[in-house]
N, C-alpha and C positions, 0 to 999 in steps of 0.2 A: 519597799514593796510590802504589801499587806501579808502578814503571816497568819492572820486569824482565819479560821474556817468556820462555816456555819451550815446548818441544814436549812434549805429553803423549800417551803411548801406554799401553795397558793390557796388551797381549800382542803377541807376534810370531807370526804365522802363516807357515808356509812359503810363500814366494813362488810356487812352482809347484804348489801344492795347490789344485785348483779347488773343493774343498769348504769352503774358508775365504774369507771376504770380506777383501779386502786392507785393511790398516790405512792410513788416511789421516791425515797429520799436519798440523797447523796451529798457529799461535801465538796464544795468548790470555793475558792477565794471570792470574795465579793466583787473585786475588780474584774476577775475573769468572767464571772457570771454576767455582770453588766456589759462587758465588752462583747461577749458571745451573743447576748440578746440583741445588742445594737447591730452587730454584723448580720445576724439572721434576718432582722427586719429590713435593713438597708440593702444588703446584697442578695439574699435568698428570697426575700419577700414572704417570709413565714416566721412563725413563732419558734422559740427554742424547742418546745416540746415536739413540734412537727419534725424539726430537723433531727432531734435525738432519736425519735421513733424510726425515721428513715435510715439513719445510720445503723441502728440495731437490726433492722430488717436486712439491710445490705450485708452486714457482717455475718449474720446467721446464714443467709443464702450462699455466701462465698466460702464460709469455713465450717458450716454445720455438718455434723454426722447425721446418719439416718434418723435417729431419735429426735435430734434437734430440728431437723427439717420437717418432721411430722408435727412437732410443736409449733413450728413456724406456720404451717398450713392452717392449724387450728387458730392461731393468733390472727392471721390475715382474715380468716372467716369472721372472727369476732370483730375486728376493726371494720370490715365491710358492713356488718350488721349494725354496729353503732353509728356509722356514718349514714346509713340509710334512714335511721331514726332522726338524724339531724338535718335531713333534706339533701343529702348527697356528700360527695367527697370534698375535702378541703380544697381550696384554690390550688391550681397547678403551679409548680415552681418554674 
């Protein structure tokens, strides 16, 4: 099994540009990242980033305190605004 971990990013958006979502970096084994991407495309019919965001939203909805739920409301409004600029929501799962 691969014990190497690496940070994976796909693009770099200007840090001060509010029209770009900031890139978040985390470590995952290459094999896990590739398998997860494959499962997301094949089973869920969406990209990893879409699935990760949905997981984060669900986790905060389920377990968030009042302050975190307030942040969630702002984040959902930001996501809705960004999606409207791109011509609508991503495809339904």
